[in-house]
C-alpha positions in Angstrom: 15.4 8.1 -2.6 14.4 11.4 -1.2 11.0 12.3 0.3 9.8 14.3 -2.7 10.4 11.3 -5.1 8.6 9.0 -2.7 5.7 11.3 -2.5 5.6 11.6 -6.4 5.6 7.8 -6.7 2.9 7.4 -4.1 0.7 9.9 -6.0 1.3 8.1 -9.3 0.6 4.7 -7.7 -2.6 6.1 -6.2 -3.8 7.3 -9.6 -3.0 3.9 -11.1 -4.8 2.1 -8.3 -7.9 4.2 -8.8 -7.9 3.6 -12.5 -7.3 -0.2 -12.1 -10.0 -0.5 -9.4 -12.6 1.4 -11.4 -12.5 -1.4 -14.0 -13.8 -3.9 -11.5 -16.1 -2.1 -9.0 -19.3 -0.1 -9.6 -18.7 2.3 -6.7 -17.7 5.9 -7.3 -14.1 6.5 -6.3 -13.4 10.1 -5.5 -10.0 11.5 -6.5 -9.5 12.8 -3.0 -7.6 10.1 -1.2 -6.3 9.1 2.2 -4.2 6.2 3.3 -4.4 3.4 5.9 -1.0 2.0 6.7 -0.8 -1.7 7.5 2.7 -3.0 8.3 3.6 -6.3 6.7 4.9 -9.4 8.4 8.6 -9.7 9.1 10.3 -13.0 8.7 11.4 -14.9 11.8 14.9 -13.3 11.6 15.3 -10.4 9.3 18.6 -10.4 7.3 20.3 -7.0 7.6 22.9 -6.2 5.0 24.8 -3.1 4.2 22.3 -0.4 3.1 19.4 -2.1 4.8 18.0 -1.8 8.3 15.0 -3.2 10.1 13.3 -0.6 12.4 11.6 -1.8 15.6 7.9 -1.7 15.1 8.3 -1.3 11.3 6.7 -4.7 10.8 5.3 -7.4 13.0 6.1 -11.0 13.8 3.4 -13.7 13.5 0.9 -13.4 16.3 1.7 -9.7 17.0 -0.8 -7.0 16.6 -0.1 -4.7 13.7 0.8 -1.1 14.5 -1.5 0.6 12.0 -1.8 4.2 11.1 -4.2 6.5 9.3 -6.0 7.8 7.7 -3.2 10.0 6.4 -2.5 12.4 3.6 0.5 11.8 1.3 2.8 14.0 3.5 1.9 11.9 6.6 2.6 8.6 4.7 6.0 10.0 3.6 6.8 11.2 7.1 6.0 7.8 8.5 7.8 5.6 5.9 10.9 7.7 5.2 13.2 7.0 8.1 16.8 8.3 8.4 17.0 8.5 4.6 15.6 4.9 4.2 12.3 3.6 2.8 10.6 0.2 2.9 12.0 -2.2 0.3 8.4 -2.8 -0.9 5.0 -1.2 -0.5 1.8 -2.6 -1.8 -1.2 -0.3 -2.5 -4.8 -1.1 -3.1 -8.2 0.7 -2.9 -9.9 -0.3 0.4 -13.0 1.8 0.7 -14.8 4.8 -0.8 -17.3 7.3 0.6 -19.0 10.3 -1.0 -15.9 12.6 -0.8 -13.0 10.3 -0.1 -11.3 7.1 -1.3 -9.2 5.2 1.2 -6.2 3.1 0.0 -4.4 0.5 2.0 -0.6 0.5 2.1 1.0 -2.8 3.2 4.8 -2.4 3.6 7.7 -4.4 4.8 9.9 -3.7 7.8 13.1 -3.9 5.7 14.2 -0.3 5.0 17.0 0.7 2.6 18.7 3.7 1.2 20.0 1.8 -1.8 17.9 1.3 -5.0 19.4 -2.2 -5.6 17.3 -3.5 -2.6 14.0 -2.0 -3.8 11.4 -4.2 -5.2 9.5 -3.6 -8.5 12.5 -2.1 -10.2 10.8 -2.2 -13.6 7.9 0.0 -12.4 7.6 3.8 -12.6 6.2 3.6 -9.0 9.2 1.5 -7.5 9.1 0.4 -4.7 5.3 0.6 -4.8 3.3 -2.2 -6.4 -0.3 -1.4 -7.4 -2.7 -4.2 -6.6 -6.4 -4.6 -7.5 -9.2 -4.7 -4.9 -9.8 -7.9 -3.0 -12.2 -10.0 -5.1 -15.4 -11.5 -3.8 -15.4 -15.3 -3.4 -16.1 -17.2 -6.7 -16.3 -13.9 -8.6 -16.3 -14.3 -12.4 -15.7 -11.2 -14.3 -17.5 -12.3 -17.5 -20.5 -13.7 -15.6 -20.7 -11.3 -12.6 -19.5 -8.0 -14.0 -18.5 -5.2 -11.6 -18.9 -5.7 -7.9 -19.3 -3.7 -4.7 -16.0 -2.6 -3.3 -17.5 -3.0 0.2 -18.5 -6.6 -0.2 -16.3 -7.6 2.7 -18.0 -5.3 5.2 -21.5 -6.3 3.9 -20.7 -10.0 4.6 -20.0 -9.4 8.3 
């Protein structure tokens, strides 16, 4: 996958994440977005096959501090995640926070990078390898009983 396709899929996944999240939160979510990158956990011993490579610092082992980046624009995300013609096998995206002029989305991604479509997750999605997730739900939240919630409930509870 080239950089342009990855950027297009990230932009599409962003629009889908905003639409999906708007169904559940009462906060305004501006269309202008930036991304916070959070590397996923690597397994104890990554399996490297032909067409796949694990980059040092691309993920983290249990107990290690995550090497996080952001906030970044789409071009910055692509520059960070596209390495030697390879991209992460999976990337999860969700809305994390919103302010008056900006919505922030989290990207969690694995350390297994590939240049072969057969290793990419979410093959049946038009955003492959990106999976759109909803916002983290408040404890014991019930959609029918509670209705929409504050996107920032986690920060308010600390």
